[in-house]
C-alpha positions as CSV (number, residue, x, y, z in Angstrom):
1,M,0.0,0.0,0.0
2,D,1.5,3.3,-1.1
3,P,1.2,5.9,1.7
4,V,1.7,8.8,-0.6
5,A,-1.1,7.8,-3.0
6,L,-3.4,7.1,0.0
7,L,-2.6,10.6,1.6
8,R,-3.3,12.4,-1.7
9,E,-6.7,10.7,-1.7
10,Y,-7.2,11.6,2.0
11,I,-6.2,15.3,1.5
12,R,-8.8,15.7,-1.4
13,I,-11.5,15.1,1.0
14,D,-12.4,18.5,2.4
15,T,-13.0,18.0,6.2
16,S,-12.7,21.7,7.1
17,N,-14.1,22.3,10.6
18,P,-16.5,24.1,10.8
19,P,-18.5,22.4,9.6
20,G,-16.3,19.3,10.1
21,D,-18.2,16.7,8.0
22,C,-16.0,13.7,8.2
23,R,-18.2,11.0,6.6
24,A,-16.2,10.6,3.4
25,A,-13.0,10.5,5.2
26,A,-14.2,7.8,7.5
27,E,-15.5,5.9,4.5
28,L,-12.0,5.9,3.0
29,L,-10.2,4.7,6.0
30,C,-12.8,2.0,6.6
31,R,-12.6,0.9,2.9
32,V,-8.8,0.5,3.3
33,L,-9.2,-1.4,6.6
34,V,-11.9,-3.8,5.2
35,E,-9.9,-4.4,1.9
36,N,-7.1,-5.7,4.2
37,G,-9.3,-8.1,6.0
38,L,-10.1,-5.9,9.2
39,V,-13.3,-5.0,10.7
40,P,-13.7,-1.3,11.7
41,I,-16.5,0.3,13.7
42,T,-17.8,3.8,13.2
43,Y,-20.0,5.8,15.7
44,G,-20.4,9.4,16.7
45,A,-22.5,12.1,18.2
46,R,-23.9,13.0,14.8
47,P,-23.8,11.2,11.4
48,E,-21.6,13.9,9.9
49,K,-19.0,13.4,12.7
50,P,-18.2,9.7,12.9
51,N,-15.3,8.2,14.8
52,V,-13.4,5.1,13.4
53,L,-12.3,2.3,15.6
54,C,-10.5,-0.8,14.6
55,H,-8.9,-3.7,16.6
56,V,-6.1,-4.5,14.3
57,G,-5.0,-7.6,16.2
58,G,-3.1,-8.9,19.2
59,T,-4.2,-10.1,22.5
60,E,-1.6,-9.2,25.1
61,E,-1.5,-6.0,27.2
62,P,-0.4,-3.3,27.6
63,G,-1.6,-2.6,24.0
64,L,-1.1,0.5,21.7
65,V,-3.8,2.9,20.4
66,L,-2.8,4.8,17.3
67,I,-4.9,8.0,17.3
68,H,-5.3,10.8,14.8
69,H,-8.2,13.3,13.8
70,M,-9.8,13.6,10.3
71,D,-10.9,17.1,10.5
72,V,-8.8,20.1,9.5
73,V,-8.8,23.9,10.0
74,P,-10.2,25.9,7.1
75,A,-8.0,27.2,4.4
76,K,-8.4,30.4,2.2
77,A,-7.6,29.2,-1.3
78,E,-6.7,32.7,-2.4
79,E,-3.7,32.8,0.1
80,W,-2.2,29.5,-1.1
81,S,0.1,28.9,-4.1
82,V,-1.8,25.7,-4.9
83,P,-5.5,24.8,-4.1
84,P,-5.4,23.5,-0.5
85,F,-7.3,20.4,-1.3
86,S,-5.6,19.5,-4.5
87,A,-2.9,17.3,-2.9
88,E,-0.4,18.6,-5.6
89,V,3.1,17.3,-5.5
90,R,5.8,20.0,-6.1
91,N,9.5,19.9,-5.7
92,G,9.5,16.9,-3.5
93,F,6.6,18.2,-1.2
94,L,2.9,17.2,-1.1
95,Y,0.9,20.3,-0.5
96,G,-2.4,20.3,1.1
97,R,-4.6,21.2,4.2
98,G,-4.1,18.5,6.7
99,T,-0.8,17.0,5.5
100,L,0.8,17.9,8.8
101,D,-2.3,18.1,11.0
102,T,-3.0,15.2,11.1
103,K,-3.9,13.3,8.0
104,G,-0.3,12.5,7.2
105,L,0.0,10.9,10.6
106,G,-3.2,9.0,10.1
107,V,-2.0,7.5,6.8
108,A,1.3,6.5,8.6
109,H,-0.7,4.9,11.3
110,L,-3.1,3.1,8.9
111,C,-0.4,1.7,6.6
112,A,1.8,0.5,9.5
113,A,-1.2,-1.1,11.2
114,V,-2.2,-3.0,8.1
115,E,1.4,-4.1,7.7
116,A,1.5,-5.3,11.3
117,A,-1.8,-7.2,10.9
118,K,-0.5,-8.9,7.7
119,S,2.8,-9.8,9.3
120,G,1.1,-12.3,11.7
121,K,3.6,-11.2,14.4
122,L,1.4,-9.0,16.7
123,R,1.3,-10.0,20.2
124,R,0.2,-6.9,21.9
125,K,-3.3,-5.4,21.2
126,L,-3.2,-2.8,18.5
127,F,-5.9,-0.3,17.8
128,F,-6.4,2.2,15.0
129,V,-8.5,5.3,15.9
130,A,-9.6,8.3,13.7
131,N,-11.6,11.0,15.4
132,A,-13.7,13.9,14.2
133,D,-14.1,17.4,15.7
134,E,-10.7,17.9,17.1
135,E,-10.2,21.2,15.7
136,V,-13.1,22.8,17.6
137,G,-12.5,21.1,21.0
138,G,-13.3,17.5,20.4
139,G,-16.6,17.4,22.2
140,E,-18.3,15.5,19.4
141,G,-15.2,13.7,18.5
142,A,-12.7,12.2,20.9
143,E,-14.7,13.1,24.0
144,Y,-17.8,11.4,22.7
145,F,-15.7,8.5,21.4
146,V,-14.0,7.9,24.8
147,K,-17.2,8.1,26.8
148,N,-19.2,5.7,24.5
149,L,-16.3,3.2,23.7
150,P,-17.9,0.0,22.6
151,L,-15.0,-2.2,23.6
152,S,-12.3,-2.0,26.2
153,F,-8.7,-1.1,25.4
154,G,-7.7,-2.8,28.5
155,R,-4.3,-1.6,29.8
156,A,-2.9,0.5,26.9
157,F,-0.7,3.3,25.7
158,G,-1.7,5.9,23.2
159,M,0.2,7.6,20.3
160,N,-1.2,10.8,19.0
161,E,-0.1,14.2,17.6
162,G,1.6,16.9,19.6
163,G,5.2,16.5,18.9
164,I,7.4,16.6,15.8
165,G,10.9,16.2,14.4
166,V,12.8,19.4,13.8
167,R,16.3,20.0,12.3
168,D,18.8,22.2,14.1
169,I,16.5,23.4,16.8
170,F,19.1,22.9,19.5
171,G,22.2,23.4,17.4
172,P,23.0,21.1,14.4
173,G,21.2,17.8,14.3
174,K,17.9,16.0,14.2
175,F,15.7,16.5,17.2
176,F,12.3,14.6,17.7
177,L,10.2,16.3,20.4
178,L,8.0,13.6,21.9
179,N,5.1,15.2,23.6
180,L,4.3,13.9,27.1
181,W,2.7,17.1,28.3
182,E,0.5,19.8,26.9
183,K,-0.3,23.4,28.0
184,G,-3.8,24.1,28.9
185,P,-6.1,26.3,26.9
186,L,-8.0,29.3,28.2
187,W,-10.1,31.3,25.8
188,L,-11.5,34.6,27.0
189,K,-13.9,37.1,25.5
190,L,-13.5,40.7,26.5
191,S,-16.6,43.0,25.9
192,A,-17.1,46.8,26.3
193,S,-20.4,48.5,26.2
194,G,-21.0,52.3,25.8
195,R,-22.9,55.0,23.9
196,A,-23.2,54.9,20.1
197,G,-22.4,58.3,18.6
198,H,-21.0,60.2,15.7
199,G,-17.4,59.6,14.8
200,S,-16.7,63.3,15.0
201,R,-17.3,63.3,18.7
202,P,-15.2,60.6,20.5
203,S,-14.8,60.2,24.2
204,E,-12.7,58.1,26.6
205,R,-15.8,56.1,27.4
206,D,-16.4,54.8,23.9
207,A,-16.6,51.0,23.8
208,P,-14.0,50.3,21.1
209,A,-11.5,52.7,22.8
210,R,-11.8,51.0,26.2
211,L,-11.6,47.6,24.6
212,V,-8.3,48.5,22.7
213,R,-6.8,49.8,25.9
214,A,-7.6,46.6,27.6
215,L,-6.3,44.4,24.9
216,T,-3.1,46.5,24.6
217,R,-2.6,46.0,28.3
218,I,-2.9,42.2,27.8
219,A,-0.8,42.2,24.6
220,D,2.0,44.0,26.4
221,Y,2.0,41.8,29.3
222,R,4.9,39.2,29.6
223,D,4.4,36.6,32.2
224,P,7.7,35.9,34.2
225,A,9.7,32.9,33.1
226,R,9.7,29.9,35.3
227,M,10.5,26.2,35.3
228,T,8.1,23.4,35.3
229,E,8.9,19.7,35.7
230,P,8.1,18.6,32.1
231,V,10.4,21.4,30.7
232,R,13.0,20.5,33.3
233,E,12.9,17.0,32.0
234,M,13.6,18.2,28.4
235,L,16.4,20.4,29.4
236,R,17.9,17.7,31.5
237,A,18.1,15.4,28.5
238,L,19.6,18.1,26.4
239,F,22.2,19.0,29.1
240,A,23.2,15.4,29.6
241,Q,24.1,15.1,25.9
242,R,26.0,18.4,26.1
243,R,23.6,20.1,23.6
244,I,23.0,23.1,26.0
245,D,25.0,24.8,28.7
246,L,22.1,25.4,31.1
247,D,21.8,22.7,33.9
248,P,18.2,22.7,34.8
249,D,18.9,20.9,38.2
250,A,21.1,23.8,39.2
251,L,18.2,26.1,39.2
252,T,17.1,26.8,42.7
253,G,13.8,28.5,42.3
254,G,15.2,31.8,43.2
255,P,14.8,35.2,41.4
256,E,18.0,34.6,39.3
257,D,16.3,31.7,37.6
258,A,14.0,34.0,35.6
259,A,17.0,35.7,34.1
260,L,18.8,32.5,33.1
261,L,15.6,31.2,31.5
262,E,15.1,34.4,29.6
263,A,18.6,34.2,28.2
264,F,17.9,30.6,27.3
265,A,14.7,31.5,25.4
266,K,16.4,34.3,23.6
267,R,18.9,31.8,22.3
268,Y,16.4,29.2,21.6
269,P,13.2,31.2,20.7
270,E,11.0,28.2,20.2
271,T,11.3,27.4,23.8
272,D,10.0,30.8,25.0
273,P,6.4,29.8,25.5
274,L,7.4,26.7,27.4
275,F,8.5,29.0,30.3
276,R,5.5,31.1,30.9
277,N,1.7,31.5,30.3
278,T,1.1,33.2,27.0
279,F,-1.7,35.6,26.0
280,A,-2.6,36.1,22.2
281,I,-5.2,38.6,20.8
282,T,-7.1,36.5,18.3
283,T,-10.3,38.2,17.2
284,L,-11.7,41.8,17.1
285,A,-15.3,42.8,16.3
286,A,-16.8,46.3,16.6
287,G,-18.6,48.8,14.4
288,F,-20.3,48.8,10.9
289,K,-19.4,52.2,9.5
290,P,-16.2,54.4,9.6
291,N,-18.1,57.4,11.0
292,V,-20.2,55.8,13.6
293,I,-18.9,54.9,17.1
294,P,-20.5,51.6,18.0
295,A,-22.0,50.8,21.4
296,Q,-20.5,47.4,21.5
297,A,-17.0,46.0,21.0
298,E,-15.6,42.5,21.6
299,G,-12.2,40.7,21.3
300,T,-10.9,37.3,22.2
301,V,-7.7,36.2,23.9
302,D,-6.1,32.8,23.6
303,C,-4.1,32.0,26.8
304,R,-2.1,28.9,27.1
305,I,-1.2,28.0,30.7
306,L,1.5,26.0,32.3
307,P,1.1,22.8,34.4
308,G,0.3,23.7,37.9
309,E,-1.8,26.7,36.8
310,D,-5.6,26.9,37.3
311,P,-7.6,28.5,34.5
312,E,-9.8,30.4,36.9
313,R,-6.9,31.9,38.6
314,V,-5.4,33.1,35.2
315,A,-8.8,34.4,34.3
316,A,-9.1,36.4,37.5
317,Q,-5.6,37.7,36.8
318,V,-6.7,39.1,33.4
319,R,-9.8,40.5,35.0
320,E,-7.6,42.4,37.4
321,M,-5.3,43.6,34.6
322,V,-8.1,45.3,32.8
323,R,-10.4,46.3,35.6
324,E,-9.7,50.1,35.1
325,F,-11.0,49.9,31.6
326,D,-14.5,48.7,32.6
327,V,-14.7,45.7,30.2
328,S,-16.1,42.3,31.1
329,V,-14.1,39.1,30.8
330,E,-15.9,35.9,30.0
331,V,-14.3,32.3,29.9
332,L,-15.3,30.8,26.6
333,F,-13.4,27.6,26.9
334,A,-10.8,26.1,29.6
335,E,-8.9,23.0,30.1
336,K,-6.2,22.2,32.7
337,P,-2.9,21.2,31.4
338,S,-2.6,17.4,30.8
339,G,0.2,14.9,30.7
340,S,1.4,11.3,31.0
341,P,4.3,10.0,33.0
342,R,7.5,8.9,31.1
343,G,7.3,5.2,30.8
344,P,8.2,2.3,28.5
345,L,6.4,3.8,25.5
346,F,8.9,6.7,25.5
347,D,11.9,4.2,25.1
348,A,10.0,2.2,22.5
349,M,9.2,5.3,20.4
350,A,12.8,6.6,20.8
351,D,14.1,3.2,19.4
352,A,11.6,3.4,16.6
353,V,12.7,6.8,15.6
354,R,16.3,5.8,15.7
355,S,15.6,2.7,13.4
356,V,15.0,5.3,10.6
357,H,17.1,8.2,11.9
358,P,20.1,6.7,13.8
359,D,21.6,9.9,14.7
360,A,18.4,11.5,16.1
361,V,18.0,12.9,19.5
362,V,14.6,12.1,21.1
363,L,13.4,14.5,23.7
364,P,10.5,14.5,26.3
365,Y,8.5,17.6,25.3
366,M,5.6,19.8,26.4
367,S,3.5,21.0,23.6
368,T,2.2,24.6,23.5
369,G,-0.8,23.4,21.9
370,F,-3.5,21.0,23.2
371,T,-4.8,17.8,21.5
372,D,-7.3,14.9,22.0
373,S,-4.8,13.1,24.1
374,R,-6.5,14.6,27.3
375,F,-9.6,12.6,26.6
376,F,-7.7,9.3,26.3
377,R,-5.6,10.2,29.4
378,S,-8.8,10.7,31.3
379,A,-9.8,7.1,30.4
380,G,-6.6,5.7,31.7
381,V,-4.6,5.6,28.4
382,E,-1.3,7.1,28.9
383,T,-0.9,9.1,25.7
384,Y,2.1,10.7,24.0
385,G,2.3,12.7,20.8
386,L,4.6,12.6,17.9
387,L,4.4,13.3,14.2
388,P,7.5,11.2,13.4
389,L,8.5,13.5,10.6
390,L,11.6,15.6,10.2
391,L,11.0,19.3,9.3
392,A,13.1,22.3,8.8
393,R,12.6,24.9,11.6
394,E,11.1,27.4,9.1
395,D,8.4,24.8,8.2
396,L,7.0,24.6,11.7
397,G,4.7,27.5,11.0
398,R,2.9,25.8,8.2
399,I,0.9,23.8,10.7
400,H,-2.5,25.6,10.5
401,G,-0.7,27.9,8.1
402,V,-0.6,28.8,4.3
403,D,0.9,26.3,2.0
404,E,0.9,23.3,4.5
405,K,3.1,20.7,3.1
406,I,4.9,17.5,3.9
407,P,8.1,16.1,2.4
408,V,7.1,13.1,0.1
409,E,10.0,11.1,1.4
410,G,9.0,12.0,5.0
411,I,5.6,10.3,4.5
412,R,7.4,7.0,3.8
413,E,9.9,7.6,6.6
414,M,7.3,8.2,9.4
415,T,5.4,5.1,8.2
416,K,8.5,3.1,8.7
417,V,8.9,4.6,12.3
418,I,5.4,3.7,13.2
419,A,5.8,0.2,11.7
420,A,9.0,-0.2,13.9
421,L,7.0,0.9,16.9
């Protein structure tokens, strides 16, 4: 089975969420499973949001659950150099929305699972899972899937998205960031109300002006840098291999730690959000005409919080920050950070990566995003995350971005990694 051809077919199915219709995607995955002698199950909160579950084989525990999601974020075709659902191959890359997040991973899981089933060598239980609805929180996807699971995984580990391979991120070399932890999301809506009036007569009480001042206060705020245990574990591994000079175990928790972490983040900018809560202004809405001051203005803030933080405490902190501007702060969505302890799956995954990339450094990692892994963890499945694909540092921003693309050879390489696992 050619993973490149299968991924092209998968990408051409538009599963943009919203609306997140994954029926055709689930049909494709089930067709491949059935053609290879397997018996998948589909079920979901709504017909257009099915989840796929297949026991690939094996009887012993602990087993392994391979997890990905079928839905993708929307793409504006006019911004792309190729149609986002054309699955065009150009200069050694396959372009398309979902190539990295996470249809490419799903194809690697599927092809490796089929190969394992055909080998007749499976001892441990192996499950293939494809969820809907991840891109809007997973309520009608993985959350529904786990709560209504028609069979027991038994004792099992999970492999999902959340980490990735990156070249030269900590100096020259191949670094695979294996996600054990994820920061927690806290989405806030700020609202201001005031008088409507003519644009020629502004006042300090105008709703848009007050909202802008409040959002500026948040945007200008930089949370102090601090160490958490998941990040300490990553830095400890890097220090042991002499990739970095900072010894995380030498940090005492004193005020000088923040300066050391700030210097480290400046040298390795991808680590900056790992040391602090972050606050990003994401949407703005106010007005309908250039010469009319509207009575209402709204904006949203995407906060990502560190392990040990409570969403309500951070929301209260934001309310205090903007109190003087008389705006309301509403929690739209919140989840606590989640993680799994480092266990035997970490070593197995590291060995699998090195079977394809012998010179790779595999690191325990905390993702700045959040995934469906939290639902599986809540069901007792210790879940890690890794797209076992090697990208250049500059291509990391293509996840959810314009011209999302995946190296063609990388599709085959990550299928080999999962097969080895």
